[in-house]
N, C-alpha and C positions, 0 to 999 in steps of 0.2 A: 396517611390513612385515607381511603376512599369512602366517603360517606354519601349515600344516595337514598331518595325517597321513591316508594313504589304505591301505587294505587291500584285497587281493585275491588270487586263488589263484596269479597270475603277475605278473611284474614289468610285463609289458606292458600287462595289465589295470589294474594299479595306477597306471600313468603315464597311461593313458587317463582314468582318474577324476579325476586331478590336472589334466590338461589341460581336461577339460570343465567343471571348476568353476573354475579359477584362469585359463584360458587359455593359448595358445602360448606366452607369454613368462615363464611360471613357471620357477622355477629348482630342479633336483633337488638337495636339500641331503644326503639320506642314502637308502640302499635297504638293507633288513634283511630276512633270510629268517627267519622264526621257526617252530621245530619245537615243537608241543605237548608239554608235560611231565606227569607224574603219572600216577596209577594208571588214569585213563580217557583217556590221550592217545591211544590207539588208535582212539578215536571221533571224534577231531578231525583235520582235515587240516592240514597246513603252509600257512602263508600269507606273502605278502610285503608289508612295510610300507614305503611310500615317504613321505619327508618332503619336502614342496615348499613353496616361499616364491614370494611375488610382492609388489612394492611397492604399497601401497595406494592410492598417490597416482597410479599410471600408469594412463592412460586405458584403459578396457577395450575390446578389440578384438572384433569380431565373431567368432562360433566358425567355424571351417573347416567347409566341407561335409564331410560324412562321406563317406569313401572305403573301400569293402570291403577289409577285410583279407586276403582270400584270392583268389587267381586263379581265375576258372573254369575248367572242364576245358578242356585245350588243344585248338584246333580240329584237324580233321584236314587241312585246306589253309590256305594264306594264312597261317601262323603269324606270319611275320616283318611283314608289312603290318599285322596286327592289333596287334601289340605297337608298331609305330611310330605308328600312330593314336592308341593310348591314352596313349603317352607325350606326343605333341603337344597331345591334349586336357588334359593335366594342367595346361598352362601357365596357364589361366584359374583354376586353383584356387591354384597354388603360386607364380605370378610376376605378381601383380596391380599391383605397381609399376612394369611395363615403361612406359616413356615412347615412344610410337611416333614422336613428332615429333623425336627426337635425330638428330643429324647421322650420316648413313651413308655417309660419304665413301670408307671402305675396307670397305665391307659385304661384297663378294665378294672375300675375300682370295685364294681359290682360283684366281682368273683372274689369270694372272700373264704376265709377259713370257716370250718364247721363251728357252729355255736358251742362255746364251752358250757358244759353241765352246770357250773355254779360261777357266778360272777360276785364274788364277796371279798372282803379284806382278807389277806393273807395273814395267818396268826399261827403261833404255837411252833410246833415241830414240822407243819405241813404233812401230818400222818394221814389224812384224808387224800385219797387219790384225786387228781386233776386230769380230766381228759383232755390233753392239749393236742394240737395238730402234729400227725405223724410226722411231718418234715422237721418241725422243731425239735422233737425228741431224737431224730436221727442227726440233726446238726450238733446237738447238745453231745452224742456220743462221739461224733468225729472231732468235736473240740477237745474232748477229753483226751483222746487219742493223739491228736495232734499237739495238745500242749504239753506233753511230756511231764505230767505232774508228778512230782516227788512225793513221797509219803508225809513229809514234814510240812508239806504246804495243802491247806485245806481246800476242798473243791470249790467251797464258797468264794474264797478270795481270788482263786483263779479265774472262775466264771465270772465274777464281778469286773475284773480286769478286762476281759474280753467284750463283756457287755459295754463297759465305759468306753472301749476303743469304737466299737460298732456305732453307739449312739453319737459319739463326737464326730465320726465320719460322715453322720447324717446330719450335722450342723445343729445337734440338739445344744441348748445352752448349758455350760458346765454346771450351773447353778442347779438346774433342774436334773440334770445326770446325778449329782451327789444327793439330791434330795430323795430320788427314786432309789438309788442303791443303798442309801442308808436305811431306809424303811425295810428293804428287803433283807438286809444283814442283822437288823435288829428282831427279825421275825422267823428266822429259819436256822436251823442247824448247821454248823460249819462242815460237817460231814455229809450233808444231803447229797442225793444223787444229782447230776448236772442236769437231767432232764426236768427234775422237780424245781431245781432252782430256776431254770429259764422259764418253766411254766408259771412261776411265781412272778417273775418280772413281767411276763406277757399278761398275766392276769391284771397285775398292778397298772401297767400301761392301759389296758381296757377300761379299768375303773376311772382311772384319772381322765381320759378322754370323754367318757360318759356317753350317753345314747344321744343321737341326732335330735336336734330342736327344730322341728319342721313347722310350716304355716299352719295354723290351726283355725279351720273355718267353723263358725258357730251356727247352728241351724236358726234361721229367722232374723240373722243380724248380718250386716255387710262388714267384712273386715278389710281394713284399708292397709297395704303392706308396702312400707317405705324401703326403698334401697339406696343406700348412702355409700360413699366411696369415692377416692380419687379418679381423676380421668384416667382413661386407658385400661381400667381392670376388667371390663366387659359387663358393665351393668346392664345396658340395653340389650345384650344378646341373651344374658342370663333371664331377665324378665321375659323375653320371647320364649325361652324354653320353658319357663315355669307356667306361663300362660297358657302354651299349648299342650302342656301336661294336665292342667286342670280341664281345658276345654275338651281335648280329644279323648283322654284316659278316663277322668273322673266325671265328665259330663258336668261339669259346673258352669254356671254363669260368671262370665269373666268381663271386667271393665279396665281400661288402661288410662292412667293419668300422669302426664309429664309436666315437670316444672323445670326441665332441662332445656330452656329457651335460649342458651347462650350460643349455641351452635346451630344454625339450621338444619345441618345434616342430621343431628341427633333426634330432632322432632320427626323429620322425614322418614329416617330408618324405623321408629317406632310406629309411625303411620303405615308403613308399608307393612309390617308385621299384623298391625291391627285389621288392616284390609283383607289380608289373606286369611287370617283367622275368623273374620266376620265378627269382631269385638269392637265395642265403641272406644274412640280416644278422645280425652278432653285434654285441653291445654291451658295451664294456668301460668301466670306472670308474677304473681305474688300470693302471699298467704290469704289475703283478703279475698282473693277469687275461689278459694276452696269451697266456701258456702254454697256458691251459684253452681258450682260443678257437682256438688252432693245432690242437688234437686234431681239429677239425671243419673247419677251414678249409684245412689243409694238402693236402687232396685235389683243390684247384682249382689252374688254371694261374696266375691272377693274381688277388690281393685288394687292393681298393682301400680305403685307410683315411682316413676323414675325421676331422679334428682340431678342436679349437675354438680360435678366435681368442684369442691371448694378448697380455697386456699387457707391453710391453717394461719397465715400471717393476715389475712383479710378479716378484721372483726365484723364489718358490715355484712358480709357473706354469711359467716358463721351465724350471726344473729337472725338472718333472714331464714335460715334453714331451720333454727330452732322454731321461729314463728310458723313455718310451714308445716312441721311435725305437730306442733302444739294445736294446731287448727283442728285437728281429729282428737277427740276424746281418748284417753289412754286406754280405756276398756274396749275400744274399738279399731285400735292399730297394733302393729307388730313392726319392728324396725330390724332390718338387716345390714350389715356392713359387708360390703363386697371387697374382698381383698385378692390380690395375686399371688400364688405360690413362688413366683419368681421374683418378687421384691426383695431387698436386703432387709435383713433383721432390724437394722438400726432404723430405717423407714418405717417399716412396719409398726415399730414401738411408737415412733412419733405419730403415725397415721392413728393408731388406735387411741392414743391419749386424747388428740385433738377431738375425735367423735365421742368419745367418752364424756367430754364436757358438755356434749350437746344433749345425749340421751342414752340410755341403756341400749344394747343390741345384741343379736345373735349373728354369727359369722358364716360367710360363704367364701369358700376358696375357689378361685378359678385358675385355669392354666395349670392344672397339677400335672398334666402330661408334658408340661415343657421344662420341667426340672428334675434332676437327677436325685436330689435329696428333699425330704419333706419334713425335717426336723423344726422349720419354723412353724409348721402347723401346731405342733405340740407346744412350742415356745409361746406362742400368741395365745393359745387357749390357757395355759398356766399363768401367763401374766395378767390376762383381762379377767380371767374368770367367767368369760362369756361361753355360751354353748355353741358348739359346731353344728351347723344344719346341713347344707348341700355342699357338693364339690362338682365342679365342671372340668371337662378333660377332653376339650376339642370344640369345634366350631359348628357341628352339626347341630341344627334345630330340628327336632326338639329332642334328640337322642342323647347329646352328650353331657347328661346332668344326672346326678342320683343322690339320694340321701347318704350323707357320709357314712361310711362303714368304719367303725372305730377298730373292729378286730382286724380289717384289713390295713388299716394305718398302723397299728401296733405290730403287726407281722412285717410290714414294710420297714418300720424302725430298726426291728431287730434283724431283718433280711434272713 
């Protein structure tokens, strides 16, 4: 391992020196501000010393293209479109690993089926008509014809078999499939029309998925929003998308705070977004520094907090994350767990359990355009009881994010 010290007038300059020499994967080990002492100390300026390290066996990566640290003077017109263009242009610099050939089956999550007239528990003989999507009714009729149903077999049984197979193909956990189909079988007649049976399943899925739980900004109070999650799920890019939506579309005052100081590149990525958006960024290295950061950030409506990915096997890191979140009173904070839709179900279970021990959270799913099955979204919501909030479906900032649409997800599960 190579360990070096870098001195500069400011912390930012010292980190940039470390990054230039050691690369973006260098790890900050210590930051120390030194005030000169002695008789002639007034002749010398204070300086910051950063100790950084990198594995000498690590393949050296090419340096990032230099990005201006300061915004140009704000243009008199078209400010919003200029910011959006700069944000989109950043993708070539910050998201080089984008694979354009990945599956985009649910790329446009925002295009959804029409709102059903009633979203309530299915009961009785389902005699009240449900206005479901026309394509669902047509699919049901096709299933009826293609299944070759015999008189002795009920419509309900045959339809449940088809639904079971479809949900299984979408990788919904068998436990939750049986729970869903059992509730339907107990609440609808066996000879009900297939479109009504399918409508009942569709409605039940929508009810179970619930309405999206989005960031709630209270007037007159600063809301601190923490983003947790394992490394590589897209926390920093998601924060940039949400920050730009608040700043550009909702005209909110926004601040950024990062505690992800393990990798220099992570801080610099968020700093670049902050410079382009024209919002402040504060960097903290421990929970004890939160109070000092709040002196600057409490004047903003919402502060988005980036955190480092934590190992579930490292108790010290987990305890530090707990202290970091607890530094903000519960009434002033919201916590979101960021998960990738491409992660295996077993790993998602482990990750959600680890973070559940830290705090309650809502869930953001990223990379939904990179998977052909979305059953894990349903599985994790049922397993954790947490609310679904946002989904992201690409690398474009600020466009590729929206509030989760549970009707679209339900329809995708049923195809």
